C-alpha positions in Angstrom: -72.0 -18.8 22.0 -70.4 -22.3 22.3 -68.4 -23.6 25.3 -66.3 -26.3 23.7 -64.4 -29.0 25.5 -62.2 -32.1 25.0 -62.5 -35.1 27.2 -59.8 -37.8 27.2 -60.6 -41.2 28.5 -57.5 -43.2 29.6 -57.3 -46.9 29.8 -56.1 -48.8 32.9 -52.4 -48.4 31.8 -52.8 -44.6 31.5 -52.8 -44.6 27.7 -55.3 -42.5 25.7 -58.3 -44.7 24.8 -60.6 -42.2 23.2 -60.9 -38.4 22.8 -64.3 -36.8 22.8 -65.0 -33.2 21.5 -68.1 -31.4 22.7 -69.3 -28.3 20.8 -71.9 -27.0 23.3 -72.2 -26.8 27.1 -68.6 -27.9 27.8 -68.3 -26.0 31.1 -68.0 -28.0 34.4 -71.6 -27.3 35.4 -72.7 -28.6 32.0 -70.5 -31.3 30.6 -68.8 -32.1 33.9 -72.1 -32.3 35.8 -73.7 -34.6 33.1 -70.8 -37.0 33.5 -71.0 -36.9 37.3 -74.8 -37.3 37.4 -74.7 -40.4 35.2 -71.4 -42.0 36.1 -70.5 -40.7 39.6 -71.3 -44.0 41.2 -70.1 -46.3 38.4 -68.0 -49.2 39.7 -65.3 -50.7 37.6 -65.2 -54.4 37.2 -62.6 -56.6 35.6 -64.8 -59.4 34.5 -68.4 -58.1 34.5 -70.8 -59.3 31.9 -74.5 -59.7 31.6 -75.6 -59.7 35.2 -74.4 -56.2 36.0 -76.0 -53.1 34.3 -74.8 -49.8 33.1 -74.2 -47.1 34.3 -73.9 -48.7 37.8 -71.0 -50.9 36.5 -68.5 -50.8 33.7 -66.3 -53.7 32.6 -63.1 -51.7 32.5 -62.4 -48.3 31.0 -63.2 -49.5 27.4 -66.7 -50.3 28.5 -67.0 -47.1 30.5 -65.9 -45.0 27.4 -68.5 -46.7 25.3 -71.2 -45.9 27.9 -70.0 -42.3 28.1 -70.1 -41.8 24.4 -73.6 -43.3 24.1 -74.9 -41.1 26.9 -73.4 -37.9 25.6 -74.3 -38.5 22.0 -77.8 -39.8 22.6 -79.8 -39.3 19.4 -78.2 -35.9 18.5 -76.6 -35.1 15.2 -73.5 -33.0 15.8 -72.4 -31.6 19.1 -70.4 -34.8 20.2 -67.5 -36.0 18.1 -64.7 -38.6 18.4 -61.3 -37.0 17.7 -58.1 -38.7 16.7 -56.6 -40.2 19.8 -53.2 -40.9 18.2 -51.3 -37.9 19.7 -51.4 -35.2 22.3 -54.1 -32.6 21.6 -52.7 -29.3 20.1 -54.7 -26.6 21.9 -52.9 -23.9 19.9 -54.0 -25.3 16.6 -57.7 -25.2 17.4 -58.0 -22.0 19.6 -61.6 -23.0 20.4 -61.4 -25.4 23.4 -62.6 -23.8 26.7 -62.2 -26.9 29.0 -60.1 -30.0 29.0 -61.1 -33.1 31.0 -59.4 -36.4 31.7 -61.1 -39.5 33.0 -58.7 -42.1 34.4 -58.3 -45.0 36.8 -56.7 -44.6 40.2 -57.0 -47.2 43.0 -59.6 -49.1 41.0 -61.9 -46.0 40.8 -62.7 -43.5 38.1 -61.0 -40.2 38.7 -61.8 -36.8 37.0 -59.3 -34.1 36.1 -60.8 -30.7 35.2 -58.9 -27.9 33.5 -59.7 -24.6 31.9 -57.9 -23.6 28.7 -56.8 -19.9 28.4 -55.5 -18.4 25.3 -52.8 -15.7 25.1 -50.9 -14.2 22.2 -48.1 -16.7 22.5 -50.4 -19.8 22.8 -52.7 -21.8 25.0 -52.3 -22.4 28.7 -54.1 -25.2 30.5 -55.1 -24.0 34.0 -55.8 -26.7 36.6 -59.2 -26.5 38.3 -59.8 -29.9 40.1 -58.6 -33.5 40.3 -60.3 -36.2 42.3 -62.7 -39.2 42.3 -65.6 -38.7 39.9 -67.8 -39.6 42.8 -66.7 -36.4 44.6 -67.2 -34.0 41.7 -70.5 -32.8 43.0 -68.7 -31.3 46.0 -66.4 -29.4 43.6 -69.5 -28.1 41.7 -71.1 -26.9 45.0 -67.9 -25.2 46.0 -67.2 -27.5 49.0 -63.7 -28.6 49.8 -63.0 -32.1 48.8 -60.4 -34.2 50.7 -58.2 -36.0 48.2 
């Protein structure tokens, strides 16, 4: 059975930059952990170029989003897709998304918002699970309290 998720990556102005759909392993200990393991220590730069390397650094959220897509997609056909980022995601239309993630910038660092999507007769409800620095997501996975 598939555990599907949507991940929105926001730019530095809080606008939607890219939306990623994942068909398999979208739960926090799958998709979330893969993002944390690869990018948990990524530092955002404003003018980084050839001397810094990925994934230790990203030249803003556009560069980070490109690295994220490349890592998630790898050489796989299917599983990872780019969705239209022109509007708010309609959970009720799809009825298949189990988790909803948002990666955004706060205080010059990458933050990670994690939500579970629950479906009821009258529609979808997004249930908040966690919000904090991506670097701290491992503590969420291990069940430890994280000071925000």
